[in-house]
All heavy atoms as TSV, in Angstrom:
chain	resi	resn	atom	element	x	y	z
A	1	MET	N	N	-34.295	0.504	-2.458
A	1	MET	CA	C	-33.690	1.363	-1.462
A	1	MET	C	C	-32.508	0.650	-0.784
A	1	MET	O	O	-31.500	1.273	-0.495
A	1	MET	CB	C	-34.767	1.762	-0.444
A	1	MET	CG	C	-34.298	2.724	0.586
A	1	MET	SD	S	-33.955	4.306	-0.207
A	1	MET	CE	C	-33.400	5.230	1.155
A	2	LYS	N	N	-32.673	-0.655	-0.545
A	2	LYS	CA	C	-31.622	-1.416	0.111
A	2	LYS	C	C	-30.382	-1.501	-0.779
A	2	LYS	O	O	-29.256	-1.391	-0.292
A	2	LYS	CB	C	-32.129	-2.813	0.459
A	2	LYS	CG	C	-31.145	-3.614	1.278
A	2	LYS	CD	C	-31.739	-4.928	1.697
A	2	LYS	CE	C	-30.745	-5.703	2.536
A	2	LYS	NZ	N	-31.264	-6.967	2.991
A	3	LYS	N	N	-30.580	-1.654	-2.082
A	3	LYS	CA	C	-29.456	-1.715	-3.012
A	3	LYS	C	C	-28.695	-0.387	-3.038
A	3	LYS	O	O	-27.462	-0.369	-3.106
A	3	LYS	CB	C	-29.941	-2.053	-4.418
A	3	LYS	CG	C	-30.427	-3.472	-4.574
A	3	LYS	CD	C	-30.845	-3.743	-5.990
A	3	LYS	CE	C	-31.359	-5.160	-6.126
A	3	LYS	NZ	N	-31.737	-5.474	-7.509
A	4	LEU	N	N	-29.425	0.704	-2.947
A	4	LEU	CA	C	-28.794	2.024	-2.948
A	4	LEU	C	C	-27.945	2.229	-1.701
A	4	LEU	O	O	-26.818	2.720	-1.782
A	4	LEU	CB	C	-29.863	3.120	-3.036
A	4	LEU	CG	C	-29.339	4.559	-3.040
A	4	LEU	CD1	C	-28.448	4.790	-4.245
A	4	LEU	CD2	C	-30.494	5.533	-3.011
A	5	SER	N	N	-28.442	1.806	-0.540
A	5	SER	CA	C	-27.670	1.968	0.694
A	5	SER	C	C	-26.425	1.072	0.686
A	5	SER	O	O	-25.366	1.474	1.162
A	5	SER	CB	C	-28.541	1.683	1.916
A	5	SER	OG	O	-29.009	0.358	1.888
A	6	VAL	N	N	-26.525	-0.125	0.134
A	6	VAL	CA	C	-25.365	-1.015	0.029
A	6	VAL	C	C	-24.347	-0.417	-0.932
A	6	VAL	O	O	-23.136	-0.438	-0.671
A	6	VAL	CB	C	-25.798	-2.423	-0.425
A	6	VAL	CG1	C	-24.592	-3.282	-0.772
A	6	VAL	CG2	C	-26.648	-3.086	0.636
A	7	LEU	N	N	-24.796	0.154	-2.020
A	7	LEU	CA	C	-23.912	0.791	-2.984
A	7	LEU	C	C	-23.183	1.986	-2.356
A	7	LEU	O	O	-21.977	2.151	-2.528
A	7	LEU	CB	C	-24.697	1.229	-4.223
A	7	LEU	CG	C	-23.899	1.936	-5.309
A	7	LEU	CD1	C	-22.850	0.996	-5.891
A	7	LEU	CD2	C	-24.814	2.462	-6.394
A	8	LEU	N	N	-23.902	2.820	-1.622
A	8	LEU	CA	C	-23.284	3.968	-0.954
A	8	LEU	C	C	-22.268	3.524	0.100
A	8	LEU	O	O	-21.210	4.130	0.251
A	8	LEU	CB	C	-24.352	4.851	-0.323
A	8	LEU	CG	C	-25.220	5.642	-1.303
A	8	LEU	CD1	C	-26.340	6.356	-0.569
A	8	LEU	CD2	C	-24.380	6.616	-2.090
A	9	LEU	N	N	-22.569	2.466	0.811
A	9	LEU	CA	C	-21.644	1.932	1.801
A	9	LEU	C	C	-20.370	1.427	1.124
A	9	LEU	O	O	-19.263	1.692	1.585
A	9	LEU	CB	C	-22.303	0.805	2.603
A	9	LEU	CG	C	-21.425	0.130	3.646
A	9	LEU	CD1	C	-21.069	1.114	4.741
A	9	LEU	CD2	C	-22.135	-1.075	4.231
A	10	PHE	N	N	-20.516	0.727	0.018
A	10	PHE	CA	C	-19.368	0.214	-0.722
A	10	PHE	C	C	-18.498	1.352	-1.251
A	10	PHE	O	O	-17.273	1.309	-1.147
A	10	PHE	CB	C	-19.845	-0.672	-1.884
A	10	PHE	CG	C	-18.733	-1.145	-2.762
A	10	PHE	CD1	C	-17.859	-2.137	-2.327
A	10	PHE	CD2	C	-18.533	-0.591	-4.023
A	10	PHE	CE1	C	-16.821	-2.569	-3.135
A	10	PHE	CE2	C	-17.506	-1.019	-4.832
A	10	PHE	CZ	C	-16.649	-2.014	-4.384
A	11	ILE	N	N	-19.109	2.377	-1.802
A	11	ILE	CA	C	-18.361	3.517	-2.346
A	11	ILE	C	C	-17.626	4.259	-1.245
A	11	ILE	O	O	-16.458	4.622	-1.397
A	11	ILE	CB	C	-19.303	4.462	-3.122
A	11	ILE	CG1	C	-19.779	3.774	-4.413
A	11	ILE	CG2	C	-18.622	5.784	-3.439
A	11	ILE	CD1	C	-20.834	4.539	-5.164
A	12	SER	N	N	-18.266	4.464	-0.108
A	12	SER	CA	C	-17.616	5.209	0.978
A	12	SER	C	C	-16.433	4.433	1.572
A	12	SER	O	O	-15.397	5.010	1.882
A	12	SER	CB	C	-18.619	5.572	2.065
A	12	SER	OG	O	-19.136	4.402	2.665
A	13	THR	N	N	-16.551	3.127	1.710
A	13	THR	CA	C	-15.427	2.345	2.244
A	13	THR	C	C	-14.277	2.265	1.243
A	13	THR	O	O	-13.121	2.286	1.637
A	13	THR	CB	C	-15.869	0.926	2.642
A	13	THR	OG1	O	-16.461	0.284	1.519
A	13	THR	CG2	C	-16.822	0.958	3.808
A	14	SER	N	N	-14.583	2.199	-0.043
A	14	SER	CA	C	-13.502	2.157	-1.039
A	14	SER	C	C	-12.781	3.491	-1.109
A	14	SER	O	O	-11.574	3.536	-1.337
A	14	SER	CB	C	-14.041	1.763	-2.406
A	14	SER	OG	O	-14.925	2.753	-2.904
A	15	MET	N	N	-13.458	4.602	-0.892
A	15	MET	CA	C	-12.817	5.911	-0.879
A	15	MET	C	C	-11.899	6.050	0.331
A	15	MET	O	O	-10.833	6.653	0.253
A	15	MET	CB	C	-13.865	7.021	-0.893
A	15	MET	CG	C	-14.564	7.165	-2.227
A	15	MET	SD	S	-15.858	8.406	-2.223
A	15	MET	CE	C	-14.932	9.864	-1.856
A	16	LEU	N	N	-12.285	5.496	1.461
A	16	LEU	CA	C	-11.446	5.562	2.653
A	16	LEU	C	C	-10.167	4.756	2.460
A	16	LEU	O	O	-9.094	5.167	2.890
A	16	LEU	CB	C	-12.204	5.056	3.879
A	16	LEU	CG	C	-13.312	5.962	4.410
A	16	LEU	CD1	C	-14.064	5.269	5.534
A	16	LEU	CD2	C	-12.742	7.279	4.885
A	17	GLN	N	N	-10.260	3.625	1.828
A	17	GLN	CA	C	-9.086	2.794	1.591
A	17	GLN	C	C	-8.169	3.415	0.552
A	17	GLN	O	O	-6.964	3.250	0.610
A	17	GLN	CB	C	-9.504	1.400	1.147
A	17	GLN	CG	C	-10.155	0.605	2.250
A	17	GLN	CD	C	-10.659	-0.733	1.753
A	17	GLN	OE1	O	-10.678	-1.000	0.563
A	17	GLN	NE2	N	-11.085	-1.568	2.676
A	18	ALA	N	N	-8.703	4.140	-0.395
A	18	ALA	CA	C	-7.898	4.755	-1.443
A	18	ALA	C	C	-7.046	5.890	-0.885
A	18	ALA	O	O	-5.993	6.204	-1.421
A	18	ALA	CB	C	-8.799	5.281	-2.554
A	19	GLN	N	N	-7.465	6.522	0.213
A	19	GLN	CA	C	-6.737	7.641	0.775
A	19	GLN	C	C	-5.916	7.238	1.994
A	19	GLN	O	O	-5.521	8.082	2.781
A	19	GLN	CB	C	-7.711	8.746	1.139
A	19	GLN	CG	C	-8.417	9.306	-0.073
A	19	GLN	CD	C	-9.332	10.464	0.273
A	19	GLN	OE1	O	-9.309	10.947	1.379
A	19	GLN	NE2	N	-10.112	10.880	-0.671
A	20	GLU	N	N	-5.626	5.977	2.140
A	20	GLU	CA	C	-4.842	5.495	3.262
A	20	GLU	C	C	-3.396	5.965	3.113
A	20	GLU	O	O	-2.782	5.832	2.064
A	20	GLU	CB	C	-4.879	3.967	3.305
A	20	GLU	CG	C	-4.209	3.382	4.510
A	20	GLU	CD	C	-4.400	1.870	4.546
A	20	GLU	OE1	O	-5.434	1.383	4.100
A	20	GLU	OE2	O	-3.474	1.203	5.026
A	21	ILE	N	N	-2.846	6.544	4.197
A	21	ILE	CA	C	-1.477	7.047	4.177
A	21	ILE	C	C	-0.530	5.890	4.494
A	21	ILE	O	O	-0.694	5.189	5.478
A	21	ILE	CB	C	-1.303	8.190	5.186
A	21	ILE	CG1	C	-2.184	9.366	4.783
A	21	ILE	CG2	C	0.150	8.623	5.266
A	21	ILE	CD1	C	-2.190	10.494	5.754
A	22	VAL	N	N	0.470	5.722	3.650
A	22	VAL	CA	C	1.415	4.632	3.780
A	22	VAL	C	C	2.530	5.044	4.739
A	22	VAL	O	O	3.074	6.136	4.632
A	22	VAL	CB	C	2.020	4.277	2.402
A	22	VAL	CG1	C	3.046	3.181	2.528
A	22	VAL	CG2	C	0.924	3.888	1.424
A	23	GLU	N	N	2.852	4.185	5.707
A	23	GLU	CA	C	3.981	4.431	6.602
A	23	GLU	C	C	5.087	3.454	6.247
A	23	GLU	O	O	4.866	2.254	6.172
A	23	GLU	CB	C	3.588	4.237	8.060
A	23	GLU	CG	C	4.717	4.523	9.017
A	23	GLU	CD	C	4.298	4.481	10.458
A	23	GLU	OE1	O	3.357	5.177	10.815
A	23	GLU	OE2	O	4.924	3.715	11.211
A	24	LYS	N	N	6.280	4.001	6.005
A	24	LYS	CA	C	7.406	3.171	5.600
A	24	LYS	C	C	8.525	3.336	6.615
A	24	LYS	O	O	8.939	4.442	6.925
A	24	LYS	CB	C	7.884	3.581	4.211
A	24	LYS	CG	C	8.907	2.668	3.639
A	24	LYS	CD	C	9.041	2.886	2.159
A	24	LYS	CE	C	9.858	1.762	1.582
A	24	LYS	NZ	N	9.747	1.676	0.173
A	25	GLU	N	N	9.023	2.218	7.128
A	25	GLU	CA	C	10.118	2.230	8.096
A	25	GLU	C	C	11.438	2.156	7.346
A	25	GLU	O	O	11.635	1.291	6.500
A	25	GLU	CB	C	9.974	1.049	9.045
A	25	GLU	CG	C	10.882	1.106	10.237
A	25	GLU	CD	C	10.546	0.041	11.252
A	25	GLU	OE1	O	9.407	0.018	11.730
A	25	GLU	OE2	O	11.441	-0.765	11.537
A	26	ILE	N	N	12.348	3.095	7.664
A	26	ILE	CA	C	13.620	3.186	6.957
A	26	ILE	C	C	14.762	3.061	7.955
A	26	ILE	O	O	14.804	3.780	8.948
A	26	ILE	CB	C	13.731	4.519	6.199
A	26	ILE	CG1	C	12.626	4.605	5.157
A	26	ILE	CG2	C	15.101	4.676	5.564
A	26	ILE	CD1	C	12.554	5.910	4.442
A	27	LYS	N	N	15.677	2.156	7.698
A	27	LYS	CA	C	16.874	2.003	8.512
A	27	LYS	C	C	18.062	2.365	7.624
A	27	LYS	O	O	18.435	1.608	6.730
A	27	LYS	CB	C	17.003	0.584	9.039
A	27	LYS	CG	C	18.152	0.429	9.994
A	27	LYS	CD	C	18.103	-0.871	10.732
A	27	LYS	CE	C	19.232	-0.880	11.747
A	27	LYS	NZ	N	19.121	-1.963	12.675
A	28	SER	N	N	18.630	3.552	7.864
A	28	SER	CA	C	19.725	4.044	7.030
A	28	SER	C	C	21.071	3.568	7.549
A	28	SER	O	O	21.184	3.051	8.658
A	28	SER	CB	C	19.689	5.572	6.994
A	28	SER	OG	O	19.838	6.093	8.297
A	29	GLN	N	N	22.095	3.767	6.721
A	29	GLN	CA	C	23.450	3.370	7.086
A	29	GLN	C	C	24.353	4.599	7.038
A	29	GLN	O	O	24.176	5.482	6.201
A	29	GLN	CB	C	23.962	2.305	6.130
A	29	GLN	CG	C	23.156	1.036	6.204
A	29	GLN	CD	C	23.588	0.025	5.161
A	29	GLN	OE1	O	24.320	0.335	4.238
A	29	GLN	NE2	N	23.115	-1.195	5.310
A	30	ILE	N	N	25.331	4.648	7.947
A	30	ILE	CA	C	26.261	5.767	8.019
A	30	ILE	C	C	27.178	5.738	6.797
A	30	ILE	O	O	27.769	4.713	6.477
A	30	ILE	CB	C	27.087	5.715	9.310
A	30	ILE	CG1	C	26.169	5.870	10.517
A	30	ILE	CG2	C	28.170	6.782	9.309
A	30	ILE	CD1	C	26.853	5.675	11.851
A	31	SER	N	N	27.277	6.889	6.105
A	31	SER	CA	C	28.143	6.948	4.935
A	31	SER	C	C	29.319	7.904	5.139
A	31	SER	O	O	30.329	7.775	4.459
A	31	SER	CB	C	27.338	7.386	3.711
A	31	SER	OG	O	26.836	8.692	3.903
A	32	GLU	N	N	29.185	8.869	6.073
A	32	GLU	CA	C	30.255	9.837	6.279
A	32	GLU	C	C	30.148	10.412	7.685
A	32	GLU	O	O	29.046	10.670	8.172
A	32	GLU	CB	C	30.128	10.955	5.244
A	32	GLU	CG	C	31.224	11.974	5.273
A	32	GLU	CD	C	31.030	13.033	4.194
A	32	GLU	OE1	O	30.391	12.749	3.170
A	32	GLU	OE2	O	31.522	14.147	4.411
A	33	VAL	N	N	31.299	10.655	8.332
A	33	VAL	CA	C	31.331	11.240	9.669
A	33	VAL	C	C	32.381	12.344	9.690
A	33	VAL	O	O	33.497	12.146	9.225
A	33	VAL	CB	C	31.683	10.187	10.746
A	33	VAL	CG1	C	31.805	10.827	12.116
A	33	VAL	CG2	C	30.636	9.079	10.773
A	34	THR	N	N	32.004	13.513	10.225
A	34	THR	CA	C	32.934	14.610	10.436
A	34	THR	C	C	32.927	14.941	11.918
A	34	THR	O	O	31.870	15.221	12.486
A	34	THR	CB	C	32.529	15.863	9.625
A	34	THR	OG1	O	32.399	15.497	8.256
A	34	THR	CG2	C	33.550	16.963	9.764
A	35	VAL	N	N	34.098	14.919	12.561
A	35	VAL	CA	C	34.201	15.168	13.998
A	35	VAL	C	C	34.693	16.596	14.230
A	35	VAL	O	O	35.684	17.022	13.644
A	35	VAL	CB	C	35.163	14.150	14.665
A	35	VAL	CG1	C	35.274	14.420	16.149
A	35	VAL	CG2	C	34.681	12.731	14.411
A	36	PHE	N	N	33.973	17.337	15.093
A	36	PHE	CA	C	34.329	18.696	15.476
A	36	PHE	C	C	34.736	18.703	16.942
A	36	PHE	O	O	34.591	17.698	17.643
A	36	PHE	CB	C	33.138	19.642	15.267
A	36	PHE	CG	C	32.636	19.666	13.846
A	36	PHE	CD1	C	31.459	19.015	13.505
A	36	PHE	CD2	C	33.335	20.338	12.860
A	36	PHE	CE1	C	30.979	19.047	12.203
A	36	PHE	CE2	C	32.864	20.369	11.556
A	36	PHE	CZ	C	31.697	19.716	11.224
A	37	LEU	N	N	35.238	19.835	17.434
A	37	LEU	CA	C	35.635	19.951	18.833
A	37	LEU	C	C	34.446	19.817	19.779
A	37	LEU	O	O	34.574	19.322	20.897
A	37	LEU	CB	C	36.350	21.281	19.089
A	37	LEU	CG	C	37.713	21.431	18.402
A	37	LEU	CD1	C	38.261	22.834	18.641
A	37	LEU	CD2	C	38.689	20.382	18.904
A	38	ASP	N	N	33.283	20.283	19.350
A	38	ASP	CA	C	32.107	20.259	20.223
A	38	ASP	C	C	30.982	19.363	19.696
A	38	ASP	O	O	29.815	19.585	19.982
A	38	ASP	CB	C	31.586	21.679	20.435
A	38	ASP	CG	C	31.194	22.345	19.135
A	38	ASP	OD1	O	31.551	21.835	18.069
A	38	ASP	OD2	O	30.511	23.388	19.190
A	39	GLY	N	N	31.289	18.364	18.936
A	39	GLY	CA	C	30.262	17.457	18.426
A	39	GLY	C	C	30.719	16.744	17.167
A	39	GLY	O	O	31.910	16.685	16.867
A	40	ALA	N	N	29.759	16.231	16.438
A	40	ALA	CA	C	30.066	15.518	15.202
A	40	ALA	C	C	28.897	15.647	14.232
A	40	ALA	O	O	27.768	15.915	14.636
A	40	ALA	CB	C	30.336	14.047	15.483
A	41	GLN	N	N	29.197	15.477	12.968
A	41	GLN	CA	C	28.172	15.467	11.929
A	41	GLN	C	C	28.204	14.104	11.273
A	41	GLN	O	O	29.235	13.665	10.767
A	41	GLN	CB	C	28.446	16.552	10.890
A	41	GLN	CG	C	27.473	16.549	9.740
A	41	GLN	CD	C	27.789	17.638	8.728
A	41	GLN	OE1	O	28.669	18.455	8.926
A	41	GLN	NE2	N	27.067	17.632	7.638
A	42	ILE	N	N	27.057	13.426	11.306
A	42	ILE	CA	C	26.961	12.086	10.733
A	42	ILE	C	C	25.990	12.134	9.558
A	42	ILE	O	O	24.866	12.600	9.697
A	42	ILE	CB	C	26.475	11.068	11.785
A	42	ILE	CG1	C	27.460	11.042	12.956
A	42	ILE	CG2	C	26.313	9.696	11.168
A	42	ILE	CD1	C	26.989	10.222	14.120
A	43	ILE	N	N	26.433	11.674	8.419
A	43	ILE	CA	C	25.584	11.630	7.226
A	43	ILE	C	C	25.183	10.180	7.001
A	43	ILE	O	O	26.022	9.295	6.908
A	43	ILE	CB	C	26.322	12.210	6.006
A	43	ILE	CG1	C	26.658	13.675	6.273
A	43	ILE	CG2	C	25.486	12.038	4.745
A	43	ILE	CD1	C	27.492	14.322	5.202
A	44	ARG	N	N	23.877	9.967	6.923
A	44	ARG	CA	C	23.326	8.630	6.717
A	44	ARG	C	C	22.604	8.612	5.380
A	44	ARG	O	O	21.992	9.602	4.990
A	44	ARG	CB	C	22.364	8.273	7.852
A	44	ARG	CG	C	23.023	8.340	9.225
A	44	ARG	CD	C	22.025	8.086	10.327
A	44	ARG	NE	N	21.631	6.701	10.411
A	44	ARG	CZ	C	22.226	5.793	11.181
A	44	ARG	NH1	N	23.216	6.135	11.945
A	44	ARG	NH2	N	21.801	4.547	11.181
A	45	GLU	N	N	22.633	7.483	4.685
A	45	GLU	CA	C	21.997	7.356	3.377
A	45	GLU	C	C	21.206	6.059	3.278
A	45	GLU	O	O	21.575	5.049	3.876
A	45	GLU	CB	C	23.032	7.390	2.262
A	45	GLU	CG	C	23.750	8.703	2.121
A	45	GLU	CD	C	24.749	8.714	0.976
A	45	GLU	OE1	O	24.947	7.654	0.335
A	45	GLU	OE2	O	25.337	9.764	0.731
A	46	LYS	N	N	20.143	6.128	2.506
A	46	LYS	CA	C	19.338	4.938	2.206
A	46	LYS	C	C	18.475	5.261	0.998
A	46	LYS	O	O	17.825	6.299	0.941
A	46	LYS	CB	C	18.461	4.571	3.404
A	46	LYS	CG	C	17.536	3.416	3.175
A	46	LYS	CD	C	18.289	2.115	3.065
A	46	LYS	CE	C	17.321	0.960	2.944
A	46	LYS	NZ	N	17.967	-0.306	2.918
A	47	GLU	N	N	18.489	4.408	0.007
A	47	GLU	CA	C	17.596	4.561	-1.151
A	47	GLU	C	C	16.328	3.771	-0.897
A	47	GLU	O	O	16.377	2.653	-0.373
A	47	GLU	CB	C	18.276	4.060	-2.418
A	47	GLU	CG	C	19.371	4.970	-2.908
A	47	GLU	CD	C	19.887	4.548	-4.279
A	47	GLU	OE1	O	19.158	3.833	-4.999
A	47	GLU	OE2	O	21.006	4.940	-4.603
A	48	THR	N	N	15.208	4.356	-1.276
A	48	THR	CA	C	13.930	3.677	-1.103
A	48	THR	C	C	12.965	4.116	-2.194
A	48	THR	O	O	13.127	5.188	-2.787
A	48	THR	CB	C	13.337	3.962	0.298
A	48	THR	OG1	O	12.171	3.189	0.476
A	48	THR	CG2	C	12.997	5.430	0.479
A	49	ASP	N	N	11.997	3.302	-2.473
A	49	ASP	CA	C	10.961	3.629	-3.449
A	49	ASP	C	C	9.731	4.133	-2.707
A	49	ASP	O	O	9.322	3.541	-1.699
A	49	ASP	CB	C	10.586	2.397	-4.279
A	49	ASP	CG	C	11.745	1.921	-5.145
A	49	ASP	OD1	O	12.510	2.780	-5.617
A	49	ASP	OD2	O	11.871	0.700	-5.332
A	50	LEU	N	N	9.140	5.213	-3.211
A	50	LEU	CA	C	7.935	5.773	-2.618
A	50	LEU	C	C	6.794	5.683	-3.609
A	50	LEU	O	O	6.988	5.829	-4.813
A	50	LEU	CB	C	8.168	7.238	-2.226
A	50	LEU	CG	C	9.249	7.503	-1.190
A	50	LEU	CD1	C	9.425	8.996	-0.986
A	50	LEU	CD2	C	8.909	6.823	0.117
A	51	VAL	N	N	5.606	5.455	-3.089
A	51	VAL	CA	C	4.426	5.427	-3.936
A	51	VAL	C	C	3.921	6.849	-4.130
A	51	VAL	O	O	4.225	7.744	-3.337
A	51	VAL	CB	C	3.315	4.538	-3.318
A	51	VAL	CG1	C	3.762	3.100	-3.258
A	51	VAL	CG2	C	2.936	5.034	-1.947
A	52	LYS	N	N	3.170	7.067	-5.173
A	52	LYS	CA	C	2.610	8.377	-5.455
A	52	LYS	C	C	1.615	8.742	-4.362
A	52	LYS	O	O	0.820	7.912	-3.938
A	52	LYS	CB	C	1.913	8.340	-6.807
A	52	LYS	CG	C	1.404	9.678	-7.287
A	52	LYS	CD	C	0.656	9.520	-8.578
A	52	LYS	CE	C	1.319	10.323	-9.652
A	52	LYS	NZ	N	0.572	10.257	-10.914
A	53	GLY	N	N	1.678	9.970	-3.891
A	53	GLY	CA	C	0.755	10.422	-2.851
A	53	GLY	C	C	1.502	10.760	-1.569
A	53	GLY	O	O	2.694	11.046	-1.574
A	54	THR	N	N	0.807	10.684	-0.459
A	54	THR	CA	C	1.376	11.028	0.839
A	54	THR	C	C	1.937	9.791	1.516
A	54	THR	O	O	1.278	8.765	1.568
A	54	THR	CB	C	0.297	11.659	1.741
A	54	THR	OG1	O	-0.252	12.788	1.073
A	54	THR	CG2	C	0.874	12.098	3.062
A	55	SER	N	N	3.156	9.915	2.026
A	55	SER	CA	C	3.800	8.817	2.744
A	55	SER	C	C	4.401	9.350	4.037
A	55	SER	O	O	4.887	10.470	4.079
A	55	SER	CB	C	4.915	8.187	1.920
A	55	SER	OG	O	4.413	7.621	0.746
A	56	HIS	N	N	4.354	8.546	5.076
A	56	HIS	CA	C	5.031	8.862	6.332
A	56	HIS	C	C	6.292	8.017	6.389
A	56	HIS	O	O	6.234	6.801	6.245
A	56	HIS	CB	C	4.137	8.528	7.539
A	56	HIS	CG	C	3.053	9.516	7.754
A	56	HIS	ND1	N	3.086	10.436	8.768
A	56	HIS	CD2	C	1.908	9.752	7.092
A	56	HIS	CE1	C	2.003	11.173	8.718
A	56	HIS	NE2	N	1.280	10.776	7.702
A	57	LEU	N	N	7.433	8.675	6.583
A	57	LEU	CA	C	8.703	7.966	6.670
A	57	LEU	C	C	9.121	7.909	8.130
A	57	LEU	O	O	9.188	8.927	8.808
A	57	LEU	CB	C	9.774	8.676	5.846
A	57	LEU	CG	C	9.449	8.876	4.368
A	57	LEU	CD1	C	10.558	9.639	3.681
A	57	LEU	CD2	C	9.205	7.548	3.688
A	58	LYS	N	N	9.420	6.708	8.612
A	58	LYS	CA	C	9.825	6.501	10.000
A	58	LYS	C	C	11.273	6.017	9.984
A	58	LYS	O	O	11.558	4.903	9.561
A	58	LYS	CB	C	8.919	5.462	10.653
A	58	LYS	CG	C	9.231	5.206	12.094
A	58	LYS	CD	C	8.261	4.197	12.674
A	58	LYS	CE	C	8.568	3.924	14.118
A	58	LYS	NZ	N	7.656	2.919	14.674
A	59	PHE	N	N	12.183	6.882	10.457
A	59	PHE	CA	C	13.601	6.548	10.490
A	59	PHE	C	C	13.914	5.864	11.809
A	59	PHE	O	O	13.666	6.405	12.876
A	59	PHE	CB	C	14.451	7.811	10.317
A	59	PHE	CG	C	14.318	8.424	8.953
A	59	PHE	CD1	C	13.387	9.414	8.716
A	59	PHE	CD2	C	15.110	7.994	7.913
A	59	PHE	CE1	C	13.243	9.975	7.457
A	59	PHE	CE2	C	14.990	8.546	6.653
A	59	PHE	CZ	C	14.047	9.535	6.425
A	60	THR	N	N	14.489	4.669	11.738
A	60	THR	CA	C	14.795	3.894	12.936
A	60	THR	C	C	16.300	3.802	13.124
A	60	THR	O	O	17.069	3.997	12.190
A	60	THR	CB	C	14.209	2.475	12.836
A	60	THR	OG1	O	14.784	1.823	11.698
A	60	THR	CG2	C	12.701	2.502	12.700
A	61	GLY	N	N	16.706	3.520	14.346
A	61	GLY	CA	C	18.113	3.335	14.647
A	61	GLY	C	C	18.887	4.630	14.793
A	61	GLY	O	O	20.112	4.630	14.695
A	62	LEU	N	N	18.197	5.764	15.011
A	62	LEU	CA	C	18.881	7.041	15.178
A	62	LEU	C	C	19.072	7.354	16.654
A	62	LEU	O	O	18.333	6.879	17.508
A	62	LEU	CB	C	18.050	8.162	14.521
A	62	LEU	CG	C	17.766	8.005	13.029
A	62	LEU	CD1	C	16.898	9.149	12.553
A	62	LEU	CD2	C	19.058	7.954	12.243
A	63	SER	N	N	20.059	8.187	16.947
A	63	SER	CA	C	20.351	8.576	18.320
A	63	SER	C	C	19.242	9.481	18.875
A	63	SER	O	O	18.717	10.337	18.164
A	63	SER	CB	C	21.680	9.329	18.376
A	63	SER	OG	O	21.878	9.895	19.653
A	64	PRO	N	N	18.893	9.326	20.144
A	64	PRO	CA	C	17.903	10.217	20.754
A	64	PRO	C	C	18.482	11.592	21.079
A	64	PRO	O	O	17.755	12.495	21.475
A	64	PRO	CB	C	17.491	9.482	22.024
A	64	PRO	CG	C	18.654	8.616	22.355
A	64	PRO	CD	C	19.283	8.242	21.039
A	65	PHE	N	N	19.788	11.793	20.882
A	65	PHE	CA	C	20.450	13.052	21.217
A	65	PHE	C	C	20.746	13.899	19.995
A	65	PHE	O	O	21.664	14.712	19.983
A	65	PHE	CB	C	21.756	12.768	21.975
A	65	PHE	CG	C	21.539	11.925	23.206
A	65	PHE	CD1	C	21.962	10.608	23.219
A	65	PHE	CD2	C	20.896	12.432	24.316
A	65	PHE	CE1	C	21.769	9.810	24.340
A	65	PHE	CE2	C	20.690	11.657	25.435
A	65	PHE	CZ	C	21.124	10.340	25.454
A	66	ILE	N	N	19.978	13.758	18.926
A	66	ILE	CA	C	20.208	14.487	17.683
A	66	ILE	C	C	19.896	15.965	17.891
A	66	ILE	O	O	18.861	16.332	18.432
A	66	ILE	CB	C	19.331	13.925	16.548
A	66	ILE	CG1	C	19.795	12.544	16.175
A	66	ILE	CG2	C	19.340	14.840	15.337
A	66	ILE	CD1	C	18.953	11.884	15.110
A	67	ASP	N	N	20.820	16.832	17.426
A	67	ASP	CA	C	20.610	18.273	17.404
A	67	ASP	C	C	20.072	18.619	16.005
A	67	ASP	O	O	20.732	18.363	15.000
A	67	ASP	CB	C	21.922	19.000	17.679
A	67	ASP	CG	C	21.763	20.501	17.755
A	67	ASP	OD1	O	20.615	20.998	17.716
A	67	ASP	OD2	O	22.786	21.194	17.859
A	68	THR	N	N	18.903	19.197	15.923
A	68	THR	CA	C	18.244	19.423	14.629
A	68	THR	C	C	18.934	20.460	13.773
A	68	THR	O	O	18.604	20.609	12.611
A	68	THR	CB	C	16.783	19.843	14.833
A	68	THR	OG1	O	16.743	21.015	15.655
A	68	THR	CG2	C	16.002	18.743	15.507
A	69	LYS	N	N	19.888	21.185	14.302
A	69	LYS	CA	C	20.623	22.167	13.492
A	69	LYS	C	C	21.515	21.425	12.521
A	69	LYS	O	O	21.975	21.830	11.578
A	69	LYS	CB	C	21.455	23.094	14.361
A	69	LYS	CG	C	20.600	24.007	15.213
A	69	LYS	CD	C	21.470	24.996	15.917
A	69	LYS	CE	C	21.727	24.497	17.314
A	69	LYS	NZ	N	22.600	25.288	18.100
């Protein structure tokens, strides 16, 4: 019985580690800027490799005043 409980514990912890979501921090660089009368459009680029599955991408170094449009 003790071996069975240890086996179940091992299987459950390995399943939790297999589904861990990867967080990747990305610092992009400005590649193009277009200036308008009432604002500007900044295009940033960065190449990165992603692992298969779900990943969280965290973009750093961006302005806190970004208009999502």
